[in-house]
C-alpha positions as CSV (number, residue, x, y, z in Angstrom):
1,M,20.0,3.6,30.7
2,R,22.4,3.4,27.7
3,E,24.7,0.6,27.1
4,P,27.9,1.4,26.7
5,V,29.3,0.5,23.0
6,S,32.0,-1.4,24.8
7,F,29.6,-3.4,26.5
8,R,27.3,-4.1,23.4
9,V,30.6,-5.1,21.4
10,L,31.2,-7.4,24.2
11,R,27.6,-8.9,24.3
12,V,27.6,-9.3,20.4
13,V,31.1,-11.2,20.2
14,G,29.9,-13.3,23.3
15,L,27.3,-14.5,21.7
16,V,28.6,-15.3,18.2
17,L,31.5,-17.2,19.9
18,L,28.7,-18.7,22.2
19,T,26.9,-19.6,18.9
20,L,29.5,-21.2,16.9
21,F,30.7,-23.3,19.9
22,V,27.4,-24.8,20.0
23,L,26.8,-25.0,16.4
24,A,30.6,-26.4,15.3
25,P,29.3,-30.3,16.6
26,L,26.5,-30.0,14.9
27,Y,28.2,-28.2,11.3
28,V,30.7,-31.6,11.9
29,M,28.0,-33.9,12.1
30,V,26.5,-32.4,9.0
31,V,29.7,-32.4,6.9
32,S,30.8,-35.7,8.0
33,S,27.5,-37.5,6.7
34,V,28.1,-36.6,3.2
35,K,31.6,-37.6,2.8
36,P,32.8,-41.0,1.4
37,L,33.9,-43.4,4.2
38,G,37.6,-42.8,3.0
39,D,37.7,-38.9,3.4
40,V,35.8,-39.5,6.8
41,Q,38.4,-42.0,8.2
42,G,41.5,-39.4,6.8
43,R,42.1,-35.5,8.1
44,F,39.1,-34.0,8.7
45,T,38.5,-31.3,6.2
46,W,35.7,-28.0,7.0
47,I,35.1,-28.5,3.2
48,P,34.6,-31.4,1.7
49,T,36.1,-32.5,-1.3
50,T,33.5,-35.0,-2.5
51,V,29.3,-34.6,-1.3
52,T,27.6,-38.0,-1.6
53,V,24.4,-39.2,-0.2
54,Q,25.1,-43.0,0.1
55,P,25.9,-42.8,3.5
56,F,22.0,-41.8,4.2
57,I,21.0,-44.8,2.0
58,D,24.0,-47.6,3.1
59,M,23.0,-46.9,7.0
60,W,19.5,-48.9,6.4
61,S,21.0,-52.0,5.3
62,T,24.6,-52.0,7.2
63,V,22.1,-51.7,10.7
64,P,18.8,-52.7,11.3
65,L,18.1,-48.9,11.8
66,G,14.1,-49.5,10.7
67,R,13.6,-52.1,13.8
68,Y,15.9,-49.5,16.2
69,F,13.7,-46.7,15.1
70,V,10.6,-48.6,15.6
71,N,11.5,-49.7,19.0
72,S,12.7,-46.1,20.2
73,L,9.4,-44.5,18.9
74,V,7.1,-46.9,20.7
75,V,9.5,-47.0,23.3
76,S,9.2,-43.3,24.1
77,L,5.9,-42.2,23.3
78,L,4.5,-44.7,26.2
79,A,6.6,-43.9,28.1
80,T,5.5,-40.6,27.6
81,L,1.9,-41.2,27.7
82,C,2.2,-43.0,30.7
83,S,4.6,-40.4,32.8
84,V,1.9,-37.6,31.5
85,L,-1.5,-39.3,32.7
86,L,0.2,-40.6,35.9
87,A,2.1,-37.1,37.2
88,I,-1.2,-35.2,35.8
89,S,-3.6,-37.6,38.5
90,A,-0.8,-37.8,41.1
91,A,0.0,-33.5,41.0
92,Y,-3.7,-32.7,40.5
93,A,-4.2,-35.0,43.9
94,I,-1.5,-33.3,45.7
95,S,-2.3,-30.0,44.3
96,R,-5.9,-30.0,45.1
97,Y,-6.5,-32.0,48.3
98,R,-5.2,-32.3,52.1
99,F,-4.7,-35.6,52.9
100,R,-2.3,-38.1,55.5
101,G,1.2,-38.5,53.9
102,R,0.9,-35.8,51.5
103,G,4.4,-33.7,52.3
104,L,6.0,-37.4,52.8
105,F,5.1,-38.2,49.2
106,R,6.2,-35.2,48.3
107,V,9.3,-35.2,49.5
108,T,9.9,-39.0,48.5
109,V,8.8,-37.9,44.9
110,L,12.3,-35.1,45.1
111,S,14.4,-37.4,46.8
112,T,14.4,-39.5,43.9
113,Q,16.2,-36.9,41.9
114,M,18.9,-37.1,44.0
115,F,20.4,-40.0,43.4
116,P,22.3,-40.9,39.9
117,G,20.6,-43.1,37.7
118,I,23.2,-46.0,37.6
119,L,22.0,-46.8,41.3
120,F,18.7,-48.4,39.9
121,L,20.1,-50.2,36.9
122,L,21.0,-53.5,38.8
123,P,18.0,-53.1,41.2
124,L,15.8,-52.6,38.2
125,F,17.4,-55.6,36.2
126,L,17.3,-58.2,39.3
127,I,13.6,-57.1,39.9
128,F,12.5,-57.9,36.2
129,V,14.4,-61.5,36.1
130,N,13.1,-62.3,39.4
131,I,9.5,-61.2,38.0
132,G,9.9,-62.9,35.0
133,Q,11.2,-66.4,36.9
134,A,8.2,-66.5,39.4
135,T,5.3,-65.4,36.8
136,G,6.9,-66.8,33.3
137,F,6.3,-62.6,32.2
138,A,9.3,-61.7,30.7
139,L,10.3,-57.6,31.7
140,Q,13.8,-57.9,30.8
141,G,14.7,-57.7,27.4
142,S,11.0,-56.2,26.5
143,R,9.5,-52.8,25.0
144,L,7.6,-52.8,28.6
145,G,10.5,-53.5,30.8
146,L,12.0,-50.5,29.1
147,V,9.1,-48.3,29.6
148,I,8.7,-48.9,33.0
149,T,12.8,-48.6,34.1
150,Y,12.2,-44.9,31.8
151,L,8.8,-43.9,34.0
152,T,11.6,-44.3,37.3
153,F,13.3,-41.2,36.0
154,S,10.8,-39.1,34.5
155,L,7.7,-39.5,36.3
156,P,9.2,-37.8,40.0
157,F,10.2,-34.7,37.5
158,A,6.8,-34.6,35.7
159,I,4.9,-34.7,39.2
160,W,7.4,-32.2,41.0
161,M,6.6,-29.9,37.8
162,L,3.1,-30.1,37.3
163,V,2.5,-29.8,41.2
164,G,3.6,-26.2,40.9
165,Y,2.1,-25.6,37.5
166,F,-1.4,-26.7,39.3
167,D,-0.5,-24.5,42.1
168,S,-0.2,-21.5,39.9
169,I,-3.9,-21.7,38.5
170,P,-6.4,-20.2,40.6
171,R,-8.3,-22.7,42.8
172,Q,-12.0,-20.3,42.2
173,L,-11.7,-21.7,38.6
174,D,-12.6,-25.1,40.2
175,E,-14.6,-24.2,42.2
176,A,-16.4,-22.6,39.5
177,A,-16.8,-25.9,37.7
178,L,-18.1,-27.8,40.3
179,V,-20.6,-25.2,41.4
180,D,-21.7,-25.7,37.5
181,G,-22.0,-29.4,38.0
182,S,-18.8,-30.9,36.9
183,G,-17.0,-33.3,39.0
184,P,-13.8,-33.7,40.4
185,V,-12.4,-35.1,37.1
186,G,-14.6,-32.8,34.8
187,A,-12.7,-30.0,36.9
188,L,-9.9,-30.8,36.1
189,V,-10.2,-32.1,32.1
190,R,-12.6,-28.9,31.3
191,V,-10.9,-26.5,33.5
192,V,-7.6,-27.3,35.0
193,L,-5.8,-29.2,31.9
194,P,-6.7,-26.4,29.0
195,S,-4.7,-23.7,31.7
196,A,-1.9,-26.1,32.5
197,A,-1.4,-27.1,28.7
198,P,2.4,-25.2,28.4
199,G,3.4,-27.0,32.0
200,I,1.7,-30.8,30.0
201,A,4.0,-29.9,27.3
202,A,7.2,-29.2,28.9
203,V,6.7,-32.6,30.5
204,S,5.9,-34.2,27.2
205,I,9.1,-33.1,26.0
206,Y,10.8,-33.9,29.1
207,S,9.7,-37.6,29.2
208,F,10.1,-38.1,25.2
209,M,13.5,-36.9,25.2
210,T,14.9,-38.6,28.2
211,A,13.7,-42.0,26.5
212,W,14.6,-41.2,23.0
213,G,18.3,-40.6,23.9
214,E,18.9,-43.0,26.8
215,T,21.6,-45.5,26.4
216,L,22.7,-46.9,29.5
217,F,19.5,-48.4,30.5
218,A,18.5,-49.7,27.1
219,S,22.0,-51.7,26.8
220,V,21.2,-53.5,29.5
221,M,17.4,-53.6,29.4
222,T,17.1,-54.8,25.8
223,T,18.0,-57.6,23.6
224,A,18.5,-57.6,19.5
225,Q,15.0,-57.8,19.0
226,S,14.1,-54.6,21.3
227,R,17.2,-52.6,21.2
228,T,16.7,-48.9,20.7
229,L,18.5,-46.5,18.4
230,A,20.6,-44.7,20.8
231,V,22.2,-48.6,21.6
232,G,22.2,-49.5,18.0
233,L,24.6,-47.0,16.6
234,R,27.4,-48.5,18.2
235,E,27.0,-51.1,15.6
236,Y,28.3,-49.3,12.9
237,S,31.3,-49.6,14.5
238,T,32.9,-53.7,13.8
239,Q,36.4,-55.3,14.4
240,V,37.5,-54.2,11.7
241,N,35.9,-50.9,10.6
242,V,33.5,-47.8,11.9
243,Y,31.1,-46.5,9.3
244,W,31.6,-43.0,10.7
245,N,29.8,-41.3,7.7
246,E,26.5,-43.6,8.1
247,V,26.8,-43.3,11.9
248,M,26.8,-39.2,11.6
249,A,23.6,-39.7,8.7
250,A,21.8,-42.1,11.3
251,S,22.3,-39.4,13.9
252,L,21.0,-36.5,11.9
253,V,17.9,-38.8,11.2
254,V,17.3,-40.1,14.6
255,S,17.3,-36.7,15.8
256,I,14.9,-35.2,13.6
257,P,11.4,-36.7,15.9
258,V,13.1,-34.5,19.0
259,V,13.7,-31.6,16.7
260,V,10.3,-31.4,15.3
261,G,9.1,-31.6,18.4
262,F,10.8,-29.2,20.3
263,L,10.1,-26.7,17.2
264,L,6.3,-27.1,17.7
265,L,6.3,-27.0,21.8
266,Q,8.8,-25.0,22.4
267,R,7.0,-21.7,23.3
268,Y,5.3,-24.0,25.7
269,L,8.3,-25.8,27.2
270,V,9.3,-22.2,28.1
271,Q,6.3,-21.4,29.6
272,G,6.2,-24.6,31.6
273,L,9.9,-24.3,33.1
274,T,8.9,-20.8,34.0
275,A,5.5,-21.0,35.1
276,G,4.8,-21.1,38.6
277,A,8.5,-20.5,40.0
278,V,7.7,-17.0,41.9
279,K,5.0,-18.7,43.1
C-alpha cells in the first residue's frame, strides 16, 4: 500500500528533528573543545569566533589523563575478557545440559538485573575491605577490585543474553561435531562459538561500554593511582576555575575507543541483540 504524501513528509520531519536533537550535544562538545577558555566561559555561540587546538594539548598536563586512560583501558579490557569467557561457559552449560538447580540459577541471574547497582556499592566496599584486612591482599583501590566490581553488572546480562543465543543454534551441530570425534569443548570451540559470533560481539560491546563509562563505583573503589577516565574528568574543575574546553576535548578523546569499537562491531551487535528473540 502506497503511503500518503503527508505521512512521508511527517516522517521525514520527525526523523530530522530527532537527528538534530541527538547530534546537538555532540556538536556543542566539539565546538566548545576548539574554543579558548574565555570564549567557552562567556555566552555560548554556535559558531566559534576563534578556533584553537590548544585544549587538546593542555588537557594531558592539567590532569594525568594518560594514566587515567591506561587504567580505563586495562580495567575495561579485563572486565570484558573475563565477562565473555565466564558467560560463554555458563551459558553453554545452561543451554546444552540439564542439571539440578538449572532453573534456579537462571532465575537468580535474571533477578540481579532487577536491583539498582547502587545497592551493591556498600556491600562490595565492605567485602573488599574485609578481604584486605584478613589476607593483606588489597582489592579496594586496585584495578582488580574494579574489574571484579564490573563483573557483577555485566556477567549476569551476558549469561542471560548468550543463553538465548545458544538456544537458537541447532543442537544437531553439536551432535555432528561429537560424532566426528570432538569432545564437548571441541564442539563448543569449533562449531558453536563461530555460529554465536554476533552474540559474543554484542556481549563484548556491552561489557566494554559498561566498564568504560561507569563513574559511581569507580569514584569509590579507586585511588589516585587506579582512577579511571570517567572519574578523572572531574579534576578539570578546581576551586578557582573550570576548564570547560579541556573537559570537552578530553571527552572527545576518551570517546574514540568506544566509537571505533561500536562502528567495527555494530552489525554484529544488531544481530546479537535480536537473535533468539522469537525462539
